N, C-alpha and C positions, 0 to 999 in steps of 0.2 A: 505494501500501498504505499505509492509515491507518489503524489497527486494531492494539490493542494485545494482542486475543488472538485466536486462531482458529486454522484449521489449512489445509494446502493439498490438495488432490485429499483428502480425508478423513483424513490422518495429520498430527498434531500438526508446525505448523511447522519444531521441530529438527530435525524427522528427515527433510523433505521438502521439493520443490519440484513445480511444477505447469507445464507447458506448455500454453498452446491456440496451433494454431500449423494454416495450411491445407494441405493434402495436395498434393504436387505432382502435375505429369500422370504423371508415371511412378513417383508414391508407391502402392505397395500401401494398400486402406483396412481390410484384415483388421488387428482390433485383434487380439493385443496388437504392439505395436510395441517393439522392443526397438534403441533408441541405444547401443550398448555401446562407443560412440569418446567418448559423453559425460569430459570431465576437468575439469569445474568443479564449482561446487557446488550451491546451492541457491539461495534466493530472499528476497527483501525480506521487512522485519516490526518486528522487535524497534526496532530504530532507527527510523525514521520514525516510529516512535512506538513505539520499546519493542513499536510495533506493531507491526502486521502482517499478517496478513494474506492470504491469498488466494494469487494464481498468480502464475507468472513467464510471460510468453508469449513464442514467436518463430513465427519464420512464413518459407514457402519461398515463391515464386512458381510458382502456376498453378494447373489448372483441375481444379475436381469433376466430380462426373457431371455435372451440368448446365453446359454450355457456356456459358461466362461467369461464372460464381461460383465462389468458393475455399470449399470446405466445413473443418470444422473438426475435430479429434482432441484428444484433451486425452494427455498421458504425465505420469510424475510420476519422482521417483529416491527410495528409501530408504536409500540409500548417499552422500550430499552429491555429486552429481550424477556417479560414477563408470560407474553404467547406470540406463536410461529404459525405462519401460516402457508400454504404451499402457494408456488406460480407457477405457470409454463416456465420449461425450462431448456434446454433445447436436445433432442432425439438424438445424443452422442453418446459415445463408450466414457465414461469415467476414467480417466489416463492415469501414469502412475511417472513417479521419478524415475525409477529404473529402465532398462533400457531392454525390458523386454516386452513393452506397450507402447507402440510410437504413435499414436492414434488417440484421439478422444478430447477430450478437453477437463480441468482442472481446476481453473481459476477466473476470478470472473472480476471485471469494472460494470459499473455506469459512468458514463459521463453528465449526464445528466436526463430526468424525469425518463425519455423515452429513449435513446441512444444508450446500449449495452452490449459486450464483448463479452463474449466465453473463451475460453482460448488455452494455451498449452497443450500437445504441442500444434493442434487445428485452429482453425479461429470458427465461430460463429455468433453473428451479429442480430441484433433486434432493432428496428428503428418505430418498436411501435410500445415501447413499454414494457415487454416482452410476450405481448399476446405470441407473436410468430419468432422464429429464427428461422436465419437460412445460413447454409456454409459460405463463408468468402475464403477465396484460395490465393495466399499468397506467394510468391515463387520461395520460399522454404518454410520450414516448421517454424514455430513461435513458442518465445525461451519467456521473455520478459512485454509486459503493455501495458502502458497509464493513458489519465486520458485525466484533462484540465485544460478551461479558457475555449473547448469548444474543438480542443484539437487531439488527436489520439496518436500514440508512440508507439512502433512495437518496434521489439529488437528479435532477428527472426534469423536462422540457420538457412542464411543463401548460396547464391552460386560458388560450387568450387568450397562450399564447407565452412565458407568463413561468413562472422556476423554481421549484418546487413543492419540500419535502422531506416523505418518506414515509417510512413506520417497521412495522416488524410484529416479532413475534417470530420467532426465527430456525424454529423447529420446525412454523409453519405457513406458510400465505399468508393473513394477515388484516393486508392493508396497509392503510393510514390514515392520512391528512396530519397533521403534528405538530401538536399543540397549542400555543401562544405561538409561532408563527413565521412570519412577513411571506410573502406571494408577494413574488418578487424582482422589480426588472423585466423591460419586453417585453424578449427575448433576440435576437440577431440572426438574418435570414433564416437558417435550416438549422440555428443554431446549438443548443449542447445544454452545461447546466453541465459545467464543467470538470474533469478530474481533478484531485484535490484539492481540491472543494469541500468533502467531508467528514473529519475525524481524531476519530478515538475511543482513549480507554484506557479499561477499566472504563466504569461507566457514566456515564464524560463524554463531553464531544463536544464539538465547537465547531467550526461548519457557517458559510462564506460563504456570505450572500447580498446580492448587488449591492452589491459592496464593502464590505459592513457584518462584522463578527463575531460570528454567536449564539454563546455557549457555556452550558454545565449541568454541573452537577457531578453528577445525579441521573437524567438525563433525563425529570424532572417541570415542571423551571419551568426558563426561559429567560431571559438577562441579553444586552443587547447591551452587549460590552465595547469601552471604549477602544482608536482604533487609532492608534498615532501614528505614520502614514506620512507625514502634509501633503504635500506636491503628490508624492508618489510612492503606487505601488497599493499594495495588499497583494497579493501573490503565491503564497505559501506560511504552510504552518503545520507546526511538528511536537511531538509531546508525547511528554515521557520518562517522564512519570509523572502520573499529575492536577492535580499543580499547576506540574511546570517545563516551561514550555513556550515555544517558541522559532518570532517570528514574521518572515520575510524580504519585505520591502518596495522595491519596483522601479520605476525610473523614469528619464526621461531616454535614452531608445533612441535610438540613431542608431551606423550604421558598424561593426557587428553588438556592441554592448556596451551596459549599460544599468548604471546606478548600481544599486547592491544595499546597503541599511544591513539589520542585523542588531540585531532587541530581542532580552528574556530577560525570562520572567515568571517567580516562584515563586508565583504565589497562581491560577493557573489562568485565565489571561487580565485579570484584571480592573484589573492595571497594568501597564506594561513599561517596562526601561530600554532609553537602547540601547547595544548591547555594543561592535560595531566594522562596519568594510566589507569589503564580500567584491570577490574582485576583478571589473574591470567587462565583462573575455569574454564574452559570450553575453548571449541578452533574457532577463530574471526568473532562475526558476529553482525548484527543486523543495529542499525542505528533508529530511535524516534526522539522525534523535538517538538514536543505538544506545547511548551513556551521558553521565553529566551531562554533560559541559564535550566529547562529543566532537559535532559537528555537519557537515553534508554539504549542500553546494548541486551541485545539478545542472543540468548550461544548457546551451543551442550557440546558434549564429550559423553563424560559418564552416565551425565544429568542433563538435566536442560536449565539454564538459569535466565532471570530479567535482572539486570543490575543498572541502578540509578544512579544521578548524581543530580544535586539541587546547584552547583555553583557551575557548572557549564561545563562540567568532567572533569574539576580538580579532584575533589575524593567521590567515592561511592561505597554503595553499598547494597545489597542484595536484598531484593524485594517479592523473589520469588525463585525457588526452586521446585524441580520435579525430578524426584525419584528414578527415571522413565525407561535409563538403558543408554541415554543419548538420542530419543528419537524426535528430539528439537522440536523446533517449533516452523510451521509451513507458510504462516502470515503472521504479521505483525508490525499495533501500527496504534494510532488513535483517531477517532472521529471526532472529539473536539481536544481541549485542554484539560481537562478531565475525565474523560469518556474512552476506553480503549480495552484491545480486543488482542489476544493471542491464542492462537490455535497450534495445538500440540499435537505433534505425528504427523499423519497421512490420512485421506479419506481411506485409500486401498488398504491399508494395516490397519485402520484405526484409531480415531483422533478425539479431543477430546480440546474445548471452548470456554478461556479463561478469559473474567471481564475486569477490570476495574472502575466504579466511579467515582474517584475521588484521586484524579490526578497520578496513579499506580503507585500512590504508599501500598495498597490492599490488594490481592486480586481473589475472584473467586472462583470454582468451576459451575458453569452452566450446567443443568442437568434439562433434557429434552425427555 
């Protein structure tokens, strides 16, 4: 979830969350589905980028109508997670992050109440709020997608197995390569551009290509920004607004931990200043920044952790520990300054939804 404006399931993010999940073997496939036992709230956005967009996805194991596949459905909440209701979903398999299934969808973003995008690695699009979905074929498979300010960006494994960035107006399917951005290096066999490749805030964008950071304030001209990571690699970026940006560099991984150095920029990424070092537990991590000096890192290894800082990254505390063997968070972010979501695990192997309503101090598991 890395975009500053948007909606989930066709409803403003401040009011709702959306989930994409697999239908279990014993789950009725007729919608709507009402999850009245849901006790947590919605989903991320505003923070990881004040940013936000899209869905929260969870899932359960099970086979869909065709043996050996898991079918997707979408549910949304209009009351902070107290109840959930089914809405139309693409007729598509539920994809996995492994190499065994390279089709279907596994993530969801809405640019506005009408225009939604189910993706990774395939792409299904709605322009009527989810009433109908159609598959759209780009010249490659999609690893990351974000929407803001009426524009949608997608990171694609394109020609020659290289990362390519495409863009379209949210209300149409006029996809084209983004001028001014290079093709990335050859991706590993079966690999896709990772989640977090694209960060948006209004018309501003930050995109990682081959370990380099490219930025624009307007969407028309791009510059390669200096990355201060040194021997570490760039791992994640969060944008509170178009100027205040936080960067995570990670490296020296071993024994379930890694170095994590946090940098801050107040000029949109043109320069960075080292702020501090996050706890070592976990390999790398995903950033979120719901308020100017409030920064979060989600990471995993032998367990899954969320670290929080209230002084821009100088000092840290652990606000959530999940002894899950390192299942990790497949989605993480904030919809507002106080409300955030963390999705543990993956739909194909089992996942859980955790929510915060107090700015990330306390997290509780949603019950469906």
